C-alpha positions in Angstrom: 0.0 0.0 0.0 1.3 3.5 -0.9 2.2 5.4 2.3 2.7 8.7 0.4 0.1 10.7 -1.4 1.0 13.4 -4.0 -1.8 15.7 -5.1 -1.2 17.7 -8.3 -3.5 20.0 -10.3 -3.8 18.4 -13.7 -4.8 14.7 -14.4 -2.4 14.8 -17.3 0.5 14.9 -14.9 -0.5 11.9 -12.8 0.8 9.2 -15.1 4.1 11.0 -15.6 4.8 11.6 -11.9 3.6 8.2 -10.8 6.1 6.6 -13.2 8.9 8.7 -11.6 8.0 7.8 -8.0 7.1 4.2 -8.0 4.7 2.0 -5.9 5.2 3.7 -2.5 3.6 6.8 -3.9 0.0 7.4 -4.9 -0.5 10.3 -7.3 -3.9 12.0 -7.8 -5.2 15.3 -9.2 -7.6 18.0 -8.0 -8.4 19.2 -11.5 -7.5 22.8 -10.6 -9.4 24.8 -7.9 -11.8 22.9 -5.6 -13.2 25.9 -3.7 -14.3 29.3 -4.9 -16.8 32.1 -4.2 -20.4 31.0 -4.9 -21.7 32.2 -8.3 -25.2 33.1 -6.9 -24.0 35.6 -4.4 -21.2 38.2 -3.7 -19.2 35.7 -1.5 -17.5 38.4 0.6 -18.7 39.3 4.0 -18.1 43.1 3.9 -19.5 43.6 7.4 -17.1 41.0 8.9 -13.9 42.7 7.7 -14.2 41.2 4.2 -14.0 37.6 5.2 -14.4 35.4 2.1 -17.1 32.8 1.9 -15.8 29.8 0.0 -17.9 26.8 -1.2 -17.0 23.6 -3.0 -17.1 24.2 -6.7 -20.0 22.3 -8.4 -18.7 18.9 -9.7 -15.7 18.8 -7.3 -17.6 16.9 -4.6 -16.6 13.6 -6.1 -13.0 14.7 -6.5 -12.8 15.6 -2.9 -14.5 12.4 -1.8 -11.9 10.4 -3.8 -9.0 12.4 -2.3 -10.3 11.9 1.2 -10.2 8.2 0.7 -6.6 8.5 -0.5 -5.7 10.7 2.4 -6.9 8.1 4.9 -4.5 5.5 3.4 -1.5 7.8 3.4 1.0 8.8 6.2 2.4 11.7 4.3 0.6 14.1 1.9 2.4 16.2 -0.5 0.5 19.1 -2.1 2.2 19.5 -5.5 0.1 22.1 -7.3 1.7 24.5 -9.8 4.6 26.7 -8.6 2.9 30.1 -8.7 0.5 32.2 -6.7 -2.6 30.4 -8.1 -1.0 27.0 -7.3 -0.2 28.0 -3.8 -3.8 29.0 -3.3 -5.1 25.7 -4.7 -2.9 23.9 -2.2 -4.3 26.0 0.7 -7.9 25.3 -0.5 -7.1 21.6 -0.6 -5.7 21.8 2.9 -8.9 23.3 4.1 -11.4 21.2 2.0 -9.7 18.0 3.0 -9.2 19.2 6.6 -5.5 18.4 6.4 -4.7 21.1 9.0 -6.8 19.2 11.5 -5.3 15.7 11.2 -2.7 14.8 13.9 -1.4 11.5 12.7 -0.3 12.6 9.2 2.3 14.9 7.9 1.3 17.4 5.2 3.9 19.2 3.0 3.9 21.6 0.2 6.3 20.8 -2.7 6.8 22.5 -6.1 8.8 21.8 -9.2 9.5 24.0 -12.2 9.6 21.1 -14.6 8.1 17.6 -14.7 11.2 15.5 -14.9 12.4 12.7 -12.6 15.2 14.7 -11.1 13.0 17.8 -10.4 10.2 15.8 -8.9 12.5 13.7 -6.7 14.5 16.8 -5.6 11.2 18.6 -4.5 10.4 15.7 -2.2 13.7 16.2 -0.4 12.9 19.9 0.0 9.3 20.0 1.4 8.0 23.2 3.0 4.9 24.8 4.5 2.3 26.6 2.4 3.4 30.2 1.7 0.5 32.2 3.2 1.8 35.4 1.7 1.3 34.0 -1.8 -2.1 32.6 -0.8 -3.1 36.1 0.6 -2.0 37.7 -2.6 -4.2 35.4 -4.7 -7.1 35.9 -2.3 -6.8 39.6 -2.6 -6.6 39.5 -6.4 -9.7 37.2 -6.5 -11.6 39.5 -4.2 -10.8 42.6 -6.2 -11.8 40.9 -9.4 -15.1 39.7 -7.7 -15.8 43.2 -6.4 -15.4 44.8 -9.8 -17.2 42.0 -11.7 -20.2 41.6 -9.4 -20.6 45.3 -8.7 -20.3 46.7 -12.2 -21.6 43.9 -14.5 -25.2 44.1 -13.3 -25.2 47.8 -14.2 -24.1 46.9 -17.7 -26.9 44.3 -17.9 -29.5 46.9 -16.8 -28.3 49.9 -18.9 -27.0 48.1 -22.0 -27.8 44.4 -22.4 -27.6 41.1 -20.4 -24.5 38.9 -20.7 -22.0 41.8 -20.5 -19.2 42.0 -18.0 -16.7 44.3 -16.5 -13.3 43.2 -15.1 -10.4 44.7 -13.3 -7.9 43.8 -16.1 -10.3 43.2 -19.1 -11.8 46.7 -18.8 -8.3 48.3 -18.9 -7.3 46.1 -21.9 -10.5 47.3 -23.7 -9.7 50.9 -22.9 -6.2 50.5 -24.4 -7.7 49.2 -27.6 -10.3 51.9 -27.7 -7.7 54.6 -27.1 -5.6 53.2 -30.0 -8.7 53.3 -32.2 -9.2 57.0 -31.2 -5.5 57.7 -32.1 -5.9 56.1 -35.5 -9.2 58.0 -36.2 -7.6 61.4 -35.1 -4.4 60.8 -37.1 -3.6 63.3 -39.8 -1.1 62.0 -42.4 1.9 64.2 -43.1 3.7 64.3 -46.5 7.3 63.5 -46.9 9.7 62.5 -49.8 12.6 60.2 -50.2 15.4 60.6 -52.8 17.8 58.0 -54.0 20.8 58.5 -56.3 22.1 55.8 -58.6 25.9 56.2 -58.6 28.5 54.4 -60.6 32.1 54.0 -59.7 34.7 54.1 -62.5 34.9 50.6 -64.0 31.9 49.3 -62.2 29.2 47.4 -64.1 26.2 48.3 -61.9 25.3 51.5 -60.1 25.1 51.7 -56.3 22.1 53.2 -54.5 22.8 56.1 -52.1 20.0 57.7 -50.0 19.5 61.4 -49.3 20.8 62.5 -45.9 20.7 66.3 -45.9 20.6 69.3 -48.3 23.0 72.2 -48.6 21.3 74.0 -45.7 21.4 70.9 -43.4 17.7 70.0 -43.7 17.3 66.2 -43.3 13.6 66.0 -44.3 11.9 66.8 -47.6 8.4 67.8 -46.8 6.9 68.7 -50.2 7.2 68.4 -54.0 8.4 72.0 -54.1 11.3 71.2 -51.7 12.1 68.1 -53.8 12.2 70.1 -57.0 14.5 72.7 -55.3 17.0 69.9 -54.4 16.8 68.3 -57.8 17.4 71.6 -59.5 20.4 72.3 -57.2 22.0 68.9 -58.0 21.9 69.5 -61.8 25.5 69.4 -63.0 27.0 68.9 -59.6 29.9 66.5 -59.0 29.3 63.5 -56.6 32.4 62.9 -54.6 33.3 60.3 -52.0 33.8 62.3 -48.7 34.2 59.6 -46.1 34.6 55.8 -45.9 34.3 53.9 -42.6 34.8 50.2 -42.2 33.9 48.6 -38.9 32.1 45.8 -37.1 28.9 45.6 -35.2 27.5 42.8 -33.1 24.0 41.5 -32.7 23.3 40.2 -29.3 21.5 36.9 -28.8 17.9 37.0 -27.4 17.1 36.3 -23.8 15.0 33.1 -23.1 11.2 33.3 -23.2 8.9 34.6 -20.5 5.2 33.9 -20.8 4.7 37.3 -22.5 7.5 37.1 -25.0 6.5 33.5 -25.8 3.0 34.6 -26.6 4.2 37.5 -28.7 6.7 35.4 -30.7 4.2 32.5 -31.2 1.7 35.0 -32.5 4.1 36.5 -35.0 6.0 33.4 -36.0 3.3 30.7 -35.8 0.1 32.7 -36.0 -1.0 31.3 -32.6 -3.6 33.1 -30.5 -2.5 33.7 -26.9 -5.0 31.1 -25.8 -3.7 28.5 -28.2 -0.1 29.2 -27.2 -0.9 28.6 -23.5 -2.9 25.5 -24.2 -0.1 23.9 -26.3 2.6 25.0 -23.8 0.6 23.4 -21.0 0.6 20.1 -22.9 4.4 20.3 -23.4 4.9 21.1 -19.7 2.6 18.4 -18.3 4.2 15.6 -20.3 4.3 14.0 -23.8 5.0 10.4 -24.6 8.3 10.7 -26.4 9.5 7.7 -28.3 12.4 6.1 -26.5 12.0 8.3 -23.4 8.5 7.6 -22.1 6.2 10.3 -20.9 8.2 13.4 -19.9 7.6 17.2 -19.5 9.4 18.8 -22.4 9.4 22.4 -21.1 9.7 24.2 -17.8 6.7 26.0 -16.1 4.9 28.2 -18.6 3.7 31.0 -16.4 6.7 33.2 -15.5 8.1 36.7 -16.0 11.6 35.7 -15.1 14.5 35.2 -17.6 16.7 33.4 -15.0 18.0 30.0 -16.0 19.1 27.4 -13.4 22.9 27.0 -13.2 22.8 23.3 -14.1 20.6 23.9 -17.2 22.9 26.8 -18.3 26.0 24.5 -18.0 24.3 21.7 -19.9 23.2 24.0 -22.7 26.7 25.5 -23.1 28.2 22.0 -23.2 25.7 20.9 -25.8 26.3 24.0 -28.0 30.1 23.4 -27.8 29.7 19.8 -28.8 27.2 20.5 -31.6 28.5 23.8 -33.0 32.0 24.4 -31.7 33.4 26.4 -28.7 33.3 29.7 -30.7 29.5 29.5 -30.7 29.2 29.4 -26.9 28.3 32.7 -25.2 31.0 34.2 -23.1 28.4 36.2 -21.1 27.6 35.1 -17.6 24.2 33.5 -17.1 21.5 35.9 -15.8 22.1 35.9 -12.0 19.3 38.0 -10.6 16.0 39.4 -11.7 14.7 42.7 -10.5 11.6 44.8 -10.0 8.3 43.0 -10.2 9.8 39.8 -11.6 9.1 36.7 -9.6 12.6 35.2 -9.5 11.5 31.9 -7.9 10.7 30.8 -11.4 13.0 30.2 -14.4 12.5 31.3 -17.9 10.6 29.0 -20.2 13.1 26.5 -21.6 13.4 22.9 -22.7 13.9 20.5 -19.8 16.5 18.7 -21.7 18.3 20.6 -24.5 19.6 17.3 -25.9 16.1 16.5 -27.0 16.2 18.5 -30.2 13.0 19.3 -32.1 14.0 16.8 -34.8 14.3 14.0 -32.2 10.8 14.5 -30.8 9.0 15.5 -33.9 7.4 12.1 -34.5 6.0 12.1 -30.9 4.4 15.5 -31.1 1.3 17.0 -32.9 2.1 19.7 -35.5 1.3 22.5 -33.1 3.3 21.0 -30.2 6.3 20.5 -32.5 6.2 24.1 -33.8 6.0 25.6 -30.3 8.6 23.3 -28.9 10.9 24.1 -31.8 10.4 27.8 -31.1 11.2 27.4 -27.4 14.1 25.1 -28.0 15.7 27.4 -30.6 15.2 30.5 -28.5 16.8 28.9 -25.4 19.7 27.5 -27.4 20.3 30.9 -29.1 20.3 32.6 -25.6 23.3 30.5 -24.6 25.2 31.2 -27.9 27.6 33.9 -29.0 26.6 37.2 -30.6 26.6 37.5 -34.4 29.2 39.7 -36.0 28.8 41.9 -39.1 31.5 43.7 -41.1 30.1 47.1 -42.0 31.0 49.8 -44.5 29.4 53.2 -44.5 30.1 55.8 -47.2 29.3 59.6 -47.3 29.0 61.2 -50.7 28.8 64.9 -51.2 27.5 67.1 -54.0 28.5 70.7 -52.9 26.8 70.5 -49.5 24.0 67.9 -50.3 24.9 64.6 -48.7 24.0 61.1 -49.6 24.9 57.9 -47.7 25.4 54.2 -48.6 25.8 51.4 -46.1 26.7 47.7 -46.6 27.3 44.8 -44.2 27.9 41.1 -44.4 27.9 38.4 -41.8 31.3 37.7 -40.5 30.2 35.2 -37.9 26.6 34.0 -37.7 26.8 33.0 -33.9 23.3 32.5 -32.5 21.7 33.3 -35.9 22.7 29.8 -37.0 19.9 28.6 -34.8 17.3 31.3 -34.3 16.0 34.5 -35.9 13.1 36.4 -34.3 9.9 36.8 -36.4 10.4 40.6 -36.7 14.0 40.2 -37.8 14.3 40.7 -41.6 17.2 39.2 -43.4 19.5 42.1 -44.2 19.6 42.7 -47.9 22.7 44.8 -48.4 24.2 46.0 -51.7 27.8 45.2 -52.4 29.8 48.4 -52.6 32.4 48.8 -55.3 36.0 49.5 -54.1 35.9 53.2 -53.3 38.5 55.8 -52.4 38.1 59.1 -50.6 37.8 62.0 -53.1 36.8 59.7 -55.9 34.2 61.1 -58.3 31.1 58.9 -59.0 28.9 59.1 -62.1 25.2 60.0 -61.4 23.1 57.5 -63.3 19.7 58.3 -61.9 17.8 60.3 -59.3 14.6 58.6 -58.0 12.2 60.5 -55.8 9.1 59.1 -54.1 6.2 60.7 -52.2 5.2 59.1 -48.9 2.8 59.9 -46.0 3.2 59.2 -42.4 1.2 56.2 -41.2 -1.2 56.1 -38.1 -0.4 53.9 -35.2 -0.9 50.2 -36.0 -4.0 48.5 -34.7 -3.3 46.2 -31.7 -2.7 42.5 -32.4 -2.8 40.0 -29.6 1.0 40.0 -29.6 1.3 43.8 -29.4 -1.5 44.1 -26.8 0.3 41.5 -24.6 3.5 43.6 -24.9 1.7 46.8 -24.1 -0.1 45.3 -21.0 3.3 44.0 -19.8 5.0 47.3 -20.3 2.2 49.1 -18.5 2.4 46.7 -15.6 -1.2 45.5 -16.2 -2.0 41.9 -15.3 0.4 39.1 -14.9 1.6 36.2 -17.2 -1.4 34.0 -16.3 -3.9 36.7 -17.1 -3.0 37.8 -20.6 -4.6 35.0 -22.6 -7.9 34.8 -20.6 -8.2 38.6 -20.7 -8.0 38.7 -24.5 -10.3 35.6 -24.8 -12.9 37.3 -22.5 -13.2 40.6 -24.4 -13.3 38.7 -27.7 -16.1 36.4 -26.4 -18.0 39.3 -25.0 -17.8 40.8 -28.6 -16.3 44.0 -27.2 -13.6 43.5 -29.9 -13.3 41.5 -33.0 -10.2 40.0 -34.7 -9.5 40.3 -38.5 -6.2 39.3 -40.0 -4.5 39.4 -36.6 -5.7 43.0 -35.9 -8.0 43.8 -33.0 -10.9 46.2 -33.7 -13.3 47.6 -31.2 -17.0 46.9 -31.9 -19.9 49.3 -31.2 -20.7 47.3 -28.1 -17.1 47.7 -26.9 -17.2 51.4 -27.5 -20.4 51.7 -25.4 -19.0 49.7 -22.5 -15.7 51.6 -22.6 -17.5 54.9 -22.6 -19.6 53.8 -19.5 -16.5 52.6 -17.7 -14.6 55.8 -18.4 -17.5 58.0 -17.3 -18.6 56.1 -14.2 -15.6 54.1 -13.1 -12.5 56.1 -14.2 -10.2 54.7 -11.6 -11.0 51.1 -12.7 -9.9 51.8 -16.3 -7.0 54.0 -15.3 -3.7 52.4 -16.3 -1.7 53.9 -13.5 -4.2 52.9 -10.8 -4.4 49.3 -12.1 -0.6 49.0 -12.3 -0.3 50.3 -8.7 -2.8 47.6 -7.6 -0.6 45.0 -9.3 2.4 46.4 -7.3 0.4 46.2 -4.1 -0.6 42.5 -4.8 3.1 41.7 -5.4 3.8 43.4 -2.1 1.2 41.2 -0.4 2.9 38.2 -2.0 6.3 39.3 -0.6 4.8 39.7 2.9 5.2 43.5 3.0 1.5 44.5 2.9 -1.6 43.1 4.5 -4.2 41.8 1.9 -7.0 43.2 3.9 -5.5 46.7 3.8 -5.6 46.5 0.0 -9.2 45.3 0.0 -10.4 47.8 2.7 -9.0 50.7 0.7 -10.4 49.6 -2.6 -14.0 48.7 -1.8 -15.6 51.9 -0.4 -14.6 54.0 -3.5 -16.0 51.3 -5.8 -19.3 51.2 -3.8 -19.7 55.0 -4.1 -19.1 54.9 -7.9 -21.6 52.0 -8.3 -24.3 53.9 -6.4 -23.8 57.0 -8.5 -23.8 55.1 -11.7 -27.1 53.4 -10.9 -28.7 56.9 -10.4 -27.1 58.9 -13.3 -26.4 56.4 -16.1 -29.0 56.4 -18.9 -30.1 53.3 -20.8 -28.2 52.6 -24.0 -29.8 50.7 -26.9 -27.7 48.7 -29.3 -29.5 47.3 -32.3 -28.9 43.7 -33.2 -27.1 43.0 -36.5 -29.5 42.1 -39.3 -28.9 39.1 -41.5 -30.2 38.5 -45.1 -32.3 35.6 -43.8 -36.1 36.0 -43.7 -38.1 34.4 -40.9 -40.1 31.6 -42.5 -42.9 32.0 -39.9 -43.6 35.7 -40.0 -41.4 37.2 -42.8 -39.3 39.6 -40.7 -35.6 39.9 -41.4 -33.8 37.7 -38.8 -31.1 39.2 -36.6 -27.8 37.7 -35.3 -27.8 36.9 -31.6 -25.1 35.4 -29.4 -25.5 32.4 -27.1 -23.2 30.2 -25.0 -22.2 28.4 -28.2 -21.7 31.3 -30.5 -23.9 33.0 -33.1 -27.5 32.0 -33.9 -30.4 33.6 -35.9 -33.5 34.8 -34.1 -36.7 36.5 -35.2 -36.8 40.2 -34.0 -40.5 39.6 -33.4 -39.9 37.9 -30.0 -42.0 37.2 -28.0 -44.8 37.0 -30.6 -42.5 35.0 -32.9 -40.0 32.7 -31.2 -38.3 31.3 -34.3 -34.6 30.6 -34.1 -32.1 28.7 -36.2 -28.4 28.1 -36.5 -26.2 30.8 -38.0 -23.6 29.7 -40.5 -21.0 31.9 -42.3 -21.6 31.8 -46.0 -18.9 31.2 -48.6 -20.6 32.2 -51.8 -19.7 28.8 -53.3 -22.4 26.5 -54.7 -22.7 23.0 -53.2 -21.1 20.5 -55.6 -24.0 18.1 -54.9 -27.2 20.1 -55.0 -26.2 23.7 -56.0 -27.3 25.4 -52.7 -24.7 27.5 -50.9 -21.8 26.0 -49.0 -21.5 27.3 -45.4 -18.9 27.1 -42.7 -19.8 24.9 -39.8 -18.1 23.5 -36.6 -18.0 20.1 -35.0 -18.9 19.7 -31.3 -15.2 20.0 -30.5 -14.9 23.2 -32.5 -13.2 21.9 -35.6 -14.2 23.9 -38.8 -15.6 22.1 -41.8 -17.7 23.0 -44.9 -21.2 21.7 -45.4 -24.3 22.4 -47.5 -26.9 24.8 -46.1 -29.5 22.3 -47.3 -28.5 19.8 -44.6 -30.0 17.3 -43.7 -31.5 16.9 -47.2 -28.0 17.3 -48.7 -25.2 15.5 -46.9 -22.2 17.3 -48.6 -19.3 18.0 -46.2 -15.6 18.8 -46.8 -12.7 19.5 -44.4 -11.1 21.7 -47.1 -12.8 24.7 -48.6 -14.4 23.6 -51.9 -13.8 25.6 -55.1 -16.2 26.5 -57.9 -13.8 24.8 -60.3 -14.2 21.2 -61.4 -11.3 18.9 -61.9 -10.4 18.8 -65.7 -9.2 15.2 -65.3 -12.2 13.5 -63.6 -14.9 16.1 -63.1 -14.9 16.0 -59.2 -15.0 19.3 -57.3 -11.6 20.9 -56.4 -10.6 22.0 -52.9 -8.3 24.8 -51.8 -5.0 23.8 -50.2 -2.8 26.8 -49.6 -2.0 28.4 -53.0 -3.0 25.2 -54.8 -6.2 23.6 -56.0 -6.4 19.9 -55.6 -9.0 17.4 -56.8 -11.2 16.1 -53.9 -11.0 12.6 -55.5 -7.8 11.3 -53.9 -7.5 8.6 -56.5 -7.3 11.3 -59.2 -4.5 13.4 -57.6 -4.8 16.4 -60.0 -3.2 19.6 -58.6 -2.9 23.1 -60.1 -1.9 26.6 -58.9 -4.8 28.9 -57.8 -5.3 31.8 -60.1 -6.0 34.2 -57.3 -2.9 33.3 -55.2 
């Protein structure tokens, strides 16, 4: 019989950890939180100094009953929930729900590990500790503040705008940032400017080189109008172009630092086109354990919620040794490993890295899904690059003068690729540099061409998920674990919409943001929210009482809520009309939103209660019956294409069908990237898409 019980959060970890520990250990999972505030009431006893009222989460009664049976059998209980604030709170809730603080004949410990490997798990058992109540209090305070904002303001939005809306301490600030950016874009007035390039040929050279305008004879570096451009062109007529200065040098490009949660989300968005939610889901799978051929089930990456770039000394040494063996000693970074983090960074955690750098992406590819492989490869390459030497470029810069008007040319080439042999960030563009002819100071160059171009300054870019995460982090809003759920919430509430990666505010989002700014300015104030995050960190460090934070926050919120109830006017937002007519009463049906997404409803409710599913149309006729093909989803959310005439017509396709027929066999064609392929696999005909 197992005398030791280890309780983790996720059932996915159980098998992996059980294998590491053997028969004397029983491993079970809580499935996340087991207690929380009740959904039907506020859950905070304001009159009793903000004492929380926790209840068992619906559906967790069976889990706790099972865990109680396991507790009875064990002599030692190890609470091994995730190594962060939330994980610490889950351990404390388990302690209370299982009454482990009341048992006298058993020993209860808190253990944590940053990676799910045999060594990390076994080491944690040798270093058990008590639950860190400072971290628990910080999580309790955060949860209370979120509950206060959500349960106080959301009902006002239901009453004054429409049911189903919500406000949130972090989500409302994120919405405001997106709205503010939209206002900046709308208010932006483009300004004209011009560029000028000279095609210059050295004696004996076959091709001209391109030099860019730097300043005119009066020292002006910007050309603001066509008139200014014509003035410069006129001045340059007949002038000699002479080489004034040649500088040869070197520049280095530093390797990147390892991923934090935020930078991983940003890079996965840019490089892999992953949403923040998808990045976290796939990273969770890699952290919890994957069955790798020849190695069994192992966690492939360290803990995924971190804002630290620190790397454990052993992992750093192993990585450097691996790089020296695989690439050579000249590729190993000479910089010391990051020793200490600062500011708000929780240095108890490491950066996100592979648990074993020797397990290269190529070695594990067969054992991973496509998404798992792509994210693991990104994390692996980023970490390997962080332990490698800087890249070195040879540079040449040339200044060319024409009686006071100056042009410049630059060129560079990679002298030593360093970390770039492994990794390039998605934003890094491969440098395309012209080759400069052998030039000498004082040498005259032949003017072959003068090319000017008109430009206009561009407005700020719309936020993407990646740039919003970066902005939230820079402003000190939220924490690594909150970015993905925050963005998911404001998307699901339809406050914002996403098109081609860009985030756009909807009419509903504008209304909610306007109400929040008018009635609850402090809640959506960036500085106020960042200060709250600082206070919560201070609670976690044991420097501030959590009740002090809550006591100071709640009265002002209550006052603002009461004022909003009295002064705020009702706002009506019309439902979006569809082109579908109600077959019962003839009205044009409107698009509504339910728990499972969009559906069509008759606007004549309650007289007419007709509803039907909403499907996005493609404009493509069904290959079977000629009705329109629409986009549908399986119960698990996978997209497919089906006939709007279902169930009479049973046409479905996982790939988007085309209007074109296969010239070989007559079957319908489907889109596959920039190709069209015959849907009949036995035919195999493929051609390029004309619109690609």
